[in-house]
N, C-alpha and C positions, 0 to 999 in steps of 0.2 A: 835327488836334486836339492840344492840348498836355496831356499826362498828368502833367506835373510839378507842383511846388508853385508857388503864386503868390509874388510878391515879399513880400507881407505874411506868408505862412506861413514863408518862409525867415527873415524878420526875427524872427518869433516864436521859432523854434527857436534862432536865434543869440543872441537876447536872454536866453533862459532858460539857455542853455549858459554864456554869459559870467557871469551872476549866480551860477550854481552853481560855476563854477570859482573865483570869488572868495570866495563865502560858504559853500560846502560842500565843501571838500577832504576827503580821506578822514580826515584827523585829526579834523575836526568830525563826520563820519559816525560814527567810533568813539566819540567823546565822547557823542554822542546815543544811540547804540544800547546803550552800556554804562550809561546812566542808568536810573532806575527806571521811567519812563514810556515811554521811547523816542520822545518827542515834544518838539520844541523850538519853543515858540510864536513866538519871534523869527524863526526860519527860515521858518516857515509864514506869518508876517506879511509877510515879504519876498516870498514867492511870491504872496500875495494882492495886494500892491502892484503886482506885475507883471500882475495880472489873471488868473492861472492858475485860481483858484477860480471865476471867473465867465465863463469862456470861452464856454460854451454857454447861459448864462442870458440871456434876452432883455434888451434895453436898458431896457425898461420897469421891470425889477426890479434895475437897477444893473449888469447884465453886458454882455458884448460881443456877444451874439447870433450867435455863430459856430456851426460844425457840429462833429460828432463827430471828423472828421479833425483839426481844430485841437486838440481835447482829446487825441487820440491822439499827436500830435506833441509835446505837452507831456509826456505819459507817457513817450515815447521818451527825451526829454532827462533826465527824472527817473531813468529806468532807467540811462541812460549814466553818471550821476553817483552811482548807488546812493543816491539821496536818501531819508533817513528821513522818516517822517511819514504823515499820514492821507489822502493824496491819493485812493487808490482807493476808500475808503469814502465820502468827500465827493463824488467824482465820480459814483458809482453812485447815491447818495442824491439828487443833483441830477437825474439822469436820471429816477429814480422819481417825483419831484415834478413834473417837466415832463410825464411820460407819464400820471400818474394823479392828481396833485393837483388839487383844485378851486381856484377863484379865491381863496378865503380862505386855504387852505393855502399856495398859492404866494406870496401877498402876505405871509404871516407869515414864511416861511422863506427864500425865494430871495434877497431883498435882504440878509438877514443872512449867508447863506452867501457871496454875492458879495463882501461887505465884510469877511469874516473874523470877524464878530461872533458867529457860531455855527458849530459843527462838527456835521456830520451823518454818519451811517454806515449800513451795511446789515447785516441779520441774515438770511441766506438759508440757507446750508448746515446740515446736521444731522449727527448721529452716524454713524460708519462711512463718512465721506466722501460722504454723500448730497446731491447737488446737483439732482436731478430734482424740479421743483416738484410734480409729481403725487404724489410719495411723501413729502412733508413731513408730519411728525406734529404740528407746532404747530397749535393750534386756537383759534378765536375763537367765543365764544358771547355774543351780544348785543354788548357793547363790551369784553369781557374776554378777554384773551389768556393762554393757558397753553401752555408748551412750553419746550424748551431749544435754544439756538443756540450751538454750540461754536466758531464761526469768525468772530467779530465784530471787525472792525478798530477798535481804539481806542475800545472801548465806554465805558471809564471817562471819556474826555475828551469824549464826544459829548453835545450838547444835544438831539439827536433821533436815534432809531433807526428806520429803515424796516424792518419785519419782514415776511417772506414766511410766510404761514400759510394755513389753510383755514377756511372757514365753510360754511354750508349751500349756498352757491353755488359752491364749489370754491376753487381757489387765488386769492390776491390779496395786496394790500399794505396794511399798517397802520402808522400812525405812533405811536410811543411817546416821550413827552417825558422829559427828565432829571428825576429825583426822583419819578417816578410810583411808587405803591406796588406791592409784589409783584415787585420786580426784585432779582436777586442776580447780581453780577458776580464771576467767578473768573478771576484772571490765570493764563495758561498759559506753560509753558516752550516756547519756539519756536526753530526753527533760524534763521529770518531775523529778526534783531534789529532790522532797519531798518523792519519793518512788524509791529507787535504785533497779535495777535488774542487775544480773550478769550471765555470761555464766559459767556453770559447766560441766566439762567433766569427765565422769567416765570410768575407764579402769580396768576391773576386780575388781571392788570395792565390798567388802562384803556388802550385803544388806539382811535385814530380811523382809519376806513377811508379809503384812497385809492381813486379810481375806476380804471376800466380792467380790473379783475380780472386774469385770467391773462395777458391781452395785455400789460398794462403791466409785469407781473412779468417776462415773457419778454423784452420790449424792454430792460428794465434789465439782465437777464443778458447779452443780446447786446452791449450797450454795454460792460459789464465785460469780456467776452471780448476785444473789440477793444482796450481799454485795456491789458489784461494782455499782449496780443500786442505792442503798442507798447513797453511796458516791457521785454519780453523781447528785442525787436530792439535797443533801445538798450544793454541790458546785454551782449548778445552782441557787439555792435560794439566796446564798450570792452574786453572780454576779448580779442578778436582783436587789437586794437591793442596791448594789453599783451604779447601773445605775440610779435607781430612785432618790437616794440621789444627785447624780451629776446633773441630769436634773433639779432638784429644786434649784440648786446653780449657775450653769454656765449661764452666760449671753451672748447673741449674738444679735446684731441689736437692743440693748436697752431693751431687756427683756429676762427672763430666757428661756432656750431652751425647758423646759418642757411644755411651753405654745404652742409650735409649734405642729400642728396637726400631722405631720409626726412622730415626736418623741413620742407623746402620743400614737399613733396607734401601733408603733413598740413595745413599752414597754407593752401595753395592750395585744398585740398578744402573747408575751412571757409569760406573766402571765397566760393567758388562756390556753396555751399549758402545762405550768409547773404544775399548780394546780391539774388537773385531773390525772397526772402521779403518784402522791403520792399513790393513792389507788392501782395502778398497782403493785408497788413494795411491798406494804403492803400485798396484796393478794398473791403474789408469795412467800413471806416469810411464810404466813399462810399455803399455800398449801404444802410447804416443810415439815412441821411438821404434818399436818392434812389430806392432800389429796394427798397421795403419787403417785397415778396413773396419776395425772395431773400436778405434781410439776415440771417436767422437762420442759414441754412446757411453763408454766407460767414463769419459771426462764429465759428461752430463750427470751420470749417476753419482760420481764422487762429489761434485759441487752441490747437488741437491741434498745428499745425505749429510755430508759434513757441516755445511752451513746451517742446516736445520738442527743438527745435533748440537752445534756450538751455541745456537740461540737457546736451546733447552738447558744445556749445561750451565750457562751463565745465569739464567733465571733461577734454576734450582739451587745453585750454590749461593746465590745472593740470598735466597730465602733461608738456606741453612745457617747463614751468618746472622740472621735476625736483623734488628734495627741498624746495626753498624754497617751491614752490607750495602745500605742505601745512602751512606754518607759520602760527601766529597773527599773527606780525609782518608777514607779506606780505599785501598787500591783496586778492589774488585771491579769497580765500575769502569776502569780502564779497558778491561777485557769485555765487559758487557757492551760497551760502545763499539768495540772492535767487531764484536759479533754482528752488530747491526750493519756494518760495512760489508762484511763477508756474506751476509744474507742477501743484500740487495745488489752488490756490484756484480756485473755480468749476467744478471737475471736471478730471480728468486727460485726457491726450490720447486714450486709448482711449474714454472716455465721449463726448468730442466727435466723434471719428471715427465712432462708431456713430450718434450723433445726425445727423451730416451725411449719412450713408448713408440713414438713415430718411427724412430730408427730401428726398433725391433720389429716393426710391422704389425703392431697390435691394433 
């Protein structure tokens, strides 16, 4: 049995990487992240033209009809290039519509998301870093939503926000459209300037319920965990490559630092930790589509391990670069900041390890 990628998946990765090398060098990353919105519609349009926004959307709605692994491969390349933009919010909102949207909701939104004519995002986590759906405080009575969501990606740019909240039947998903009354959006100061999050307060805001209740909500969270894991793997790979390149060029005490045993061992240890993690997130993506009863646990494991590893890789590679690694002018801090987002968004490693243990019955 072949556990590798198909020719089409390799082509997808290579195509996205070439596009980002040409269209999104770190000079453009910096220009976008230092802008007011942190979003470049032209760059997003280019990714849409490649089909990134519609990878898992069925062909009937204008997408490619692929699986979560293909989406995660795209996330890996976006992470490798430290690509700014609304991908994670759009991707999770797409999963939510596929898992819980009715025919009318899918027909209204999926073709527009696939074509780039609409941006969608998700509003899940709540104050104090709460990502457990059972503990969300946002409530819906009738068709009116009340609550606060402090970690909403690109809320200001979104045409639709998929909100996780509770009604009398428990946790579920609701769709709120741009311009609905009772919405207040507050911009936040964030570490990762390549992916902006905002606080959104809902006060009696009209909301349409999606189907699937808690199951659709959890499936959306699982998909987000896998996509974050893919982003973390891509970013970790880029940081390791930068460290290896630097170690081959930087001289100290009359020789390149890559010749020092301590440096060689540190880089080798990172490579030995990173390479096996690839199969972890690939399998989690495979389980999402093919092994539903195990998918939640594997998504939790992938998110916990990859986000934790990304944090360690960025710290160690910054250390390997010495003083220059801590400067604003050097690019490594772009990924360092991105690792902070991946570590915290959708819950930290401890939260997901505990969840995986519970799901395993430990």
